[in-house]
N, C-alpha and C positions, 0 to 999 in steps of 0.2 A: 662580559663578551660574550661567554659562552653560551649564558640564558637567551641574551638578545637573537646569538646564531640560529639557536632553538628555535626561539620564536618566529626569524624568518624561516627557514626551514618548513618547519609546521605549517607558516602562513602559507606557504607557494602548496605545499601536498596536501592545502584541501582545497586552495583555490585550483591547483591543477584536476586534483580527483572529480570537485564538483563539476570541473568544466567538460571532463571526459562520462562522469554519469549523466549528463544533462543530455550531450551528445548521444551518447548511446538509448539512453530514456526516452530523449523527444520521438526520437527513432524507433523504437522497440513501441514503446505508444502508438505512433502512425500505424507499425506494423499489428498488432496488436487491434486494434480497430477496423482495420482493413477486414483482420479473421474475424473478429466480431461480427462483421456486420453481413458478411459472404454467408458465416454463418446463422442465422438470423433471417436469410431470406432464402436456406436451403432447406433449415430444421422446423421445429412446429416447438410453442410454448413450452408442449407436454415433453418436447424430447430437454428443454435446458431443464425443466420443469423435474426430472427423473434425475436429471444430475447433481439438481440442486438438494435435493434428500438425501444424494450418498457423500455430497461432500458436508453435510451437517455433521455426519458419525466422522468421516475421514480424516475431516480436519483436529477433530479432539489428539487422533491421534500422529499424527502428522507431528500435533507438537509434542508431542509424550517422544518420540526419536529422535530430538536434538538433547533433551533435557536440561538447557538454557545455557549449557556446556558451551556451545559458539559464540556468546554474547561474551559469557565469562572468561574466551582466551582474546578475546579482543582489549577488557575491560584490565587485566591481568598487570600488572606494572611488569611485572621478571618472570618472565613463561622461558619453557626448561622442555626436551625433547620429553622427558617422564611425563611434563603434561598432556604437550603434542597428541602422544602416541597411547594413553592412557586414554582418553576422549575420543579416541577413530572408534580401539577394539571395544570401548561399551557400548556408541552407537552403531557401531553394525549390529551388536550381538540385539540391542535392544529392538534393532529396527527390522532383525529378522522373528524376534518374540510379534512384535506388534504385525510383523504381515500372517503371521500362523492364528493368533486372538483375531483379527479384522476376519480376518479368512472363517472362519468358525464364527464369528459374528454376522455372518451376513442372512441365514432365515428372521433371525431375533430384529433386523434394521426393517427386510419387508416385513415382519408381519407386524411393527411397530405402523410401517405405514401402509396396511395393507394395499402391498405391491410387488406380487411375485417377481416380477421382473430384475429385481435392485437383489435377489441373489446372485445375480452370474456376475449384475455389474459392479457389487460388492467387494463380490472374490475375485475378481481382473484386478480391478486398482489398488487390491492388496500390495500384491509386486511393487510396489512405487516405495514404499518407507524398510524394504531390505537394501535397495536402490538410490534415495535419499540418506541413508548411513555414510554408502562411501564418500557423499561430499562437504561434509560439517565442516569435520579440523581447515579441509583443502582451502574454503570460500573463508574461515575465521582466518586465517593465515592472508590471505588476498586482501583480505577488508583493514587485518590488523597492517600489516603496509603499505595500506591507499595503494595498492596495487588497479585500479578502478577502469583504466584503460581495457585488462587486462579481462576483467569482470566483465565488462559492457561489448566487449568482443562475443567472449562466452552468452551470455545472453539472449545478441541479436542470433547467431549464428542457429541458435540454439532451436528458436523459436522458427526462427524461417521457415528453416525444414521441420517442424511438427508442423507449422501454418500448410506448410505446401501435401502435407500426409493430412491434417485434420480434413481439407476442403475438397481432398480428392476422394476420400473416405464419404462426406458428406454429398457430395455430388452423384457420388456411386450409390447413396439409398442404404448406408448405414444407420442412418438416424443417431440415437445417440452414443455409439455403438465409438462415431464417431472423438463423440468430447469426452469418450474413455481414452481412447489410443493418445490423445492429445495431452490427456497428464500424464500419462504412463512417456512415454515420448520423449516431450520437453523434459521429465528425472532426468531417464536418461541419456539424454545429449549433452544434456549439464553439466552432469556426473564427468561422462567420458571427457570433457573436453578439459572440464580442472584438473582433471589426470593429465593430461598428454600438454598442458599449455604449463601446470605448474607444476614447481620444485621438489615439492617435499613428498615422503616416501615413509610409510609407517614404519617403527622396528618394534622388535616383539617383545615389549613393555609397558608392565600390566602394574599400577601403582595406586593402591586406595589411600595411600598419604596424598598420592599426587592429587587424586581426585578431590580427597579432602581439602588442599589449597581452594577451592573452589567450589566449593556445593555449599555453601550459606550463601553464596550471590546467585548461582545459579538454579537452587530448589525455590527460590523465593522470585524468580524471574520466573519460572516452571508453574509457578502459582499464580501470578500476577499475568502468567500470557493464556492461563485454564479460563481465569475469572474474566479474563477482557475477549478472547474467545466465547464464554459464553454468552455475551452481551452481544457482540456481535452477528449471533448464529443462532439464537433463542426464536426472533423472527422467522427465520425460513424453517424454523422446528413447528413451529404453531400453523403457518400458514400450510405447509406442503400437509400438516397432520391433519389440520381442521377444512381448507380450500379446496387440496385437490393438485394437482403434478400443473393444468393450467395456470391455477392463480397463483400458482411459486413460480413458476416460467418466464411471467410474466413482469412479476415484482425483481427476480437474477436479472431478466433485462436493463429491467429499469437502473437497478443499484449498480449493476456493469455499467451504463453509461455515463454515470454519475460522482462511482469513483474511479472509471480509466484515467483520468485526466489530472485530479488531481492526487492519485494513489503515485503517479509515475514524480510531483513533484516534490512530495516530500518523500518520497523512497530513497529520491536520487540527490537528496540535499541531506538527510537524515545516515543514509547510510556511510557519506563522509564524516558528517557533527558526531556523530558518538565515537568513531574511535580520536577525532580530533579534539572533544571535550575531554576523555579520557587521561589525555596527554598534559594538560593542565589541571585535572582534577582536583585539584589542592590551592586552586586561585577562584576564588568566587569572583570576583570583579570581572575578569577576563570571563569566564566564562558567562557570566551575565551579560557583557558589549556582547560578546560571538551572540550566543544563544540570540540578545534580543535583532541583532542585524539577519542573521539568515530564518526569524520569522516573518520579520519588514520582506525579504525576497520570495516565501513564501504564499506572503499573503499578494503582493501585488500579481502572484502569478495563478490565483488562485480562488482569492473573492471574486473578482470581475466576472472571471469562466462561468462562477456559481450562478452569481446576481445576472448575467445576460444569458441563459441556460435555463433559468425557471419563464422566461418570456419567447423566448426562441422552440421553445418545448413540441408546439405543435409542428410547426414547421419539420423541426431536426428530426422527427421520430416519420413524421409520413415519408420524408424523401430520403432519408438513409436505409427502413429498415420497411416498408409499406404499413398500406391500410392495417395488414394484416395483426399488427401491434400496436393499432390503437389506444388501447388499453393501462398501454406502460404511459400514454402523457400526463396524465396526474400526479400519477408514485410517484414520476422521475421528477415533476416538480416540486413537489412533497421531502422530497430525499434530500434535493438538491440546498431544503433549507438548512439538516442536517453538514450538505459539504460547505457550506458559505464557514462552518467551524471547523469541523473536523482537520483539518492540515492544521491549521494553526495550536489549535487544539491537543493533538498529536504528541507534537513534540517535547511536550514536556517526560515523555520515555527519555529521552536523553539525557534531562536531569535528573534523575530515579537511576538511571543503568551508569550514568559519568564519577557519580559522588560516592557508585557504592550502595546506595539505599534502596534497594529491591523490594526487600526489607516493608516498606512504606508503599511503593508501590504498590504490592499485595493486599494491604490491608486498602486504600481508595478502592482498586480495582473489585473489593467481595462486596463494601456499601455501592460503588458506579452499577455493578452487577444485582444486587435487591432493585435498584427502582427501576432497575433497566425492567427488568423478567417482570415486575409487577404492573410497568406499563404498558407492556406487547404484551399481556392476560388482558388487558383492560382494553387495549386495542381489536384485539380480533375478531370480539362482539361484532363491529364493523366489517369487517372480510380486511381485504394486503387494504385498501386507501384507511380505514382504521390502522391497522400497524402501522404503515410511514408517518403518520398524523402523529401517535404516539410518539415514536422514537423523535421525531422534530422534535416535539413539546418536552420527551426529558432528555433531550440534548441542551439545548439552553436552562433547562433547571437547573443541570447540575458543573454547569460553567463557571461559576466561580469558585467552587470551591475544587474542584477539578483542578484549575491556575495556580490559588495561593497555596494549596499542600505543601506541593512540587519546590511554588515558586519561592519558599523558605530557605529549603535548603542551600541559596545565593542569594535570598535578598530582595528578590520580585515581591513588585504588588501586582493585582489583580486590575489597578488600575493604568500600572507602569506598559502592563502588558497590553489592555487594549488601545493606551493613548497610544501606544506603538503603533500600531494596524489604524488609528481614527482615521485619518491623509484616507488611506486606500478604501475603507469598506462607504468616506464620501463620493468620492469619485465616480466608485462603483455603483451607488445609489440613483445618484445621479445620472450616469451609462443608461441604468435599463430604462428609466424612464422615458430618455429621450429616443429606446430601440422601440419600448413599447409603442409610444407615440408613432415614432416612423410605421411599424405594420398596422397599428389601429389604423390609418391616413392609406393606408396602399389599400387597393383595388383588391378583393377576395377574389375576384378571378383571377385573377396571375397566379402559374404553380408556382409548389409550395418551394422548388427548388428555388427558386426568383428572389421569393419569398426571404426564404435564410440567408442567400448570397448579400441580398441588400442587409438586411438589419446584421450581420454577422460583422460585416465589410465598418458598417457604419460605426458598430458601437467599438469598434477595435480603434478605429478614427476616431472616436469622441472620449472614449479612457487615454487615450496617449496625449491627445490635446489641454485634458483634464488635468495627467499627472506630469506633464511639463508646467502649465501655465499656474500650477500651484505646487509646484517644485516639490514633489513629493519624494520623500528621505531617501526612501528603497528604490525609487526609481534612477533617482541620481546616480546612487550607490552603483548599484545594476551597467547602470552609462557608464566612471570611473572605470568600474570593473573591464569589462568589454573593451574599451579603449588600451587601454594597460595591456589587456593579454593581445590584443592584436597590434600591438608599439612591437610585443615583445615578441610575435610571432615572428614578425617581418626582421628585425635583426637578427637572430636565431640565424639563419644562411650568414650572414658576414659576421657571424663572430666566426665562425664555422672558419 
């Protein structure tokens, strides 16, 4: 009885968490997209490129600022005050050290790119590391308790206020500095609201033994994250070094266009699934069932989106950011090939972390990093297009082992993983072909915005019709879930 009661409570918390994360995430996605579009209209590719150069190096420091202990606090079965306070003081000290190191390394970063302007940009951004040290434990506690409504509110308010500041600065001619202020202010406001709305406060406790309880998990996770970061950012490093800030700016915007929608979906569900799976980490069959179901939902929301974006890339880019960014179009189309599989593939991180096997995650990420770096080095010979193409080819070459290795932890095969998404792939491909035909038949004299509306609208209708006609499991599950939540919401006032 107690087990069934626990599972029912966990299910409700998970569904509620996904619901609030979805509401907050989609609202946040729309807000971030509007801010990105406005900034793309006000700033140049060079501005985005300069910021991209800085973030390659500061992003590494950001990973070190948490040391993997945030996830360790979520995954740990039994958590005490000594764990929380010890992690807080450690992260704060590390954040301060990183601020000093990044500040001092600014001339080296500028020398690497042969871009003197980066010195002041890097030094300004360095302050964000000491700020971030104040928020790691607060975020981990709220995530562990599945307080996703609170986290969503904090994120939305922070991004909204930051967006206003950033757009006003860009409009006033501050250029790349508006992007720098955006990064610092969103970090500061996020931490500020975490402390205002969060209940936990650190105590003057620091125990090495408390950190030792989590060091195996956190060290392996940090190593895996560093390797994964190297994989994800080596393309930025090469383009910035050998092509220049304008080329990197174009690549950055294409990557943001591709990542913005799919990142929100996988992040929304992933934020909830990791703590949920951690609570049932000893039941492999249940983990497998929950994992496949969550992956079906992610695939339903992202795979058709990526196929559709490949087809409508031209009217999308020219309508939203204008002809100055036309070079983004082919890069976006290639990167969307990566985006088709990335959201459903990245969910394997849940399995590594929920099962406490970050050591295995570290080993696989090392192999993946070597393959990826080799691909990017080959691709840079053909410039930005070459790097994007190399990224896409590499993604599909390593797909099988990337799923099979963590799948063994719960008895999941690649065929089961792929079969789970087969219907979504089939409907998405059919939809994209029909959308392409509609675009082909439309008169070229029609404005791009009209072409975009017609193609996107028809694509959405076609996909929903196909999902309904072929009774896609994920589609039916989402419908049932939404109906259950709707009925529950209607009954709440009566119950009160």
